[in-house]
N, C-alpha and C positions, 0 to 999 in steps of 0.2 A: 567474500561471503563465507568461504570455508573457515576463515579465522574465527568468525563469530559462532559457527555451529560446532566447531571442535570443542570448545569449553563446555558447551551445553551437552554434547554427546558424552564427554568425559564425566561430567557431573552425574548424568543419568546412569552411565556405566558404573560409576563409583557407588551410587545409591543402590543399584541392583546388586552389586557385589557384596555390599554391607548387609543387605537384606538376606541374601543367600547364605552368607557366613553365619549370621546370627540365628537363622532358622536351623542350619546344620548343627550349630553348637547347642541350641536348645534341645534338639533331639538326641544328641550324643549321650551315651550313658555316663553317669557320674561315677568316677572311680575314687573310692574313699582311701585316705591314707591308712596305713596299717593301724588297726585298732589295738590298743595296748592298755595295760594297767601298770602304773609306775608306783612302786612301793618305796617309801622312804621311812627308814626306821632308825631308832636309837637304842643301843644296848646300854643297860645300866648295871654296874657292878659296884660292890662295896668300896673297893679301893680306887675307883676311877681310872684304872690303868687297863687298856685294852690290848696289851701285848699278848699275842697268841690267840686272840679272839677270831673266830671264823663264822661265816654265814655260808652254808652250802645250800644250793637251790637245785632241786630235782624237778625237772619239767620235761615232758615229752620223752621220757626215758634217758635223758642226758643230765649229768650233774655238772654244775659250774659253781664257781665260788665268787661271792660278792666281796668287794674290798671294804674293810672296816677302817674308818679313819681313827685318828688318835683321840677323837671326842666320842667315839662309839657310833658314829653315823654310818649308814650303809644305804645304797639305792639298788633296787632290783626292778627291771622292766620285764613284765610277763606278757605274752600274747593273749588276746581275748580268746575265750573258748577253750581254756585248758585248766588243768588242776596241777598245782605245784605244792611241794613240801619244802619248807624252809627249816633248816637245822642250824641251831645256834649252839656253838661250843666254845669253851674257854677252859684252859687248864685250872683245876681246882674248883670248878663250878658244875652244877647239874646241867646236863644237856637238855635243851627244849626244842620241840618241833611245833610248827604252825602250818596248817593246811590252808592254801589259798585257791579258791575256785573262781575263775574269771568268766564263767560261761554266760552270765547275764549282765556283765559289767556295762555293756553298751545299751541296755534297755532303758526305756524312759524318755524323758524330754531330750531332744537333740541338743547337742552342745559340744563340749570338748570331745575330741577323738581319743585323747589319752586321759583315762581316769587316774586320779592321784589319791593315794591312800597314805596316811601317816600314822605311825604307831610306835610303841616302845616295848621292849622286852627286858625284863629284869632277870638276871642270872644270879641264883643263890649259891652261896659257898657250900660245897659238899659237907664240910665239917659242921655246918649248922642244920643239916638235914637228917642227922642221926641214921645214916646208912640207908636212906630211901632214895628212890628215883621215880621219875614220872612214868606212868603206865603206858602212855601213848602221847599223841599230840596234845599240847596244852590249850590249843584253841584253833579256831578256824575263822577265816575271813571269806565272805562270799557276797553275792548280790542277788536280790529278789527278782524272780522272773516277772517280766512285764513292766516293772517299775525301775529296776536297776538300783534300788536303795541298798546300801551296804548293810550286811547282816554279819554280826560278830558273835561268836560263842566261845566260852572258856570251859575247860575241863582240866582240873589240876589234881587228878587222883594220883596219890603216891603209893608205891608198892615197895616192899623190901628189895634192895639191890642184891643182885646175885653175887655171892662171895665165893672166892675160890676155896676149895676144901684144903684143910691143913694136911700137909704130907707127913705121914708117920713112917719112921725108919725102923 
């Protein structure tokens, strides 16, 4: 008789254990993966050579460098809730900066934890710019509060480049 009741007790015990575990798991707080914004960009230059091209990223007070491939591609991952400045440099070309604000990147319809943004940056040759430089960042990428839609702005104001004074002997 014990043989017949053992499987029934085991089944009941197993059912009770499954119920308790599923209830505990339903009440456990959900821990989200680190939310991030992944930027993939392409540099464009006249001669299609990216030797010496750099992408410096300043975020949370630290500066790090992104690797630029031989095709001009780079990838940068930024944490949500920060503001970063991307600085694009290449010998013989005007330097450009872009501000990226990830504060509302996760707003809106739930979905991917990692937002992905793709964009291109064209670096102009200094010799074609007649001694000018950009006054500040040439653009910004951000996200609308509440909806999380990407918002892009461009500002390409040029100012005369500072020249070194001629030394007189």
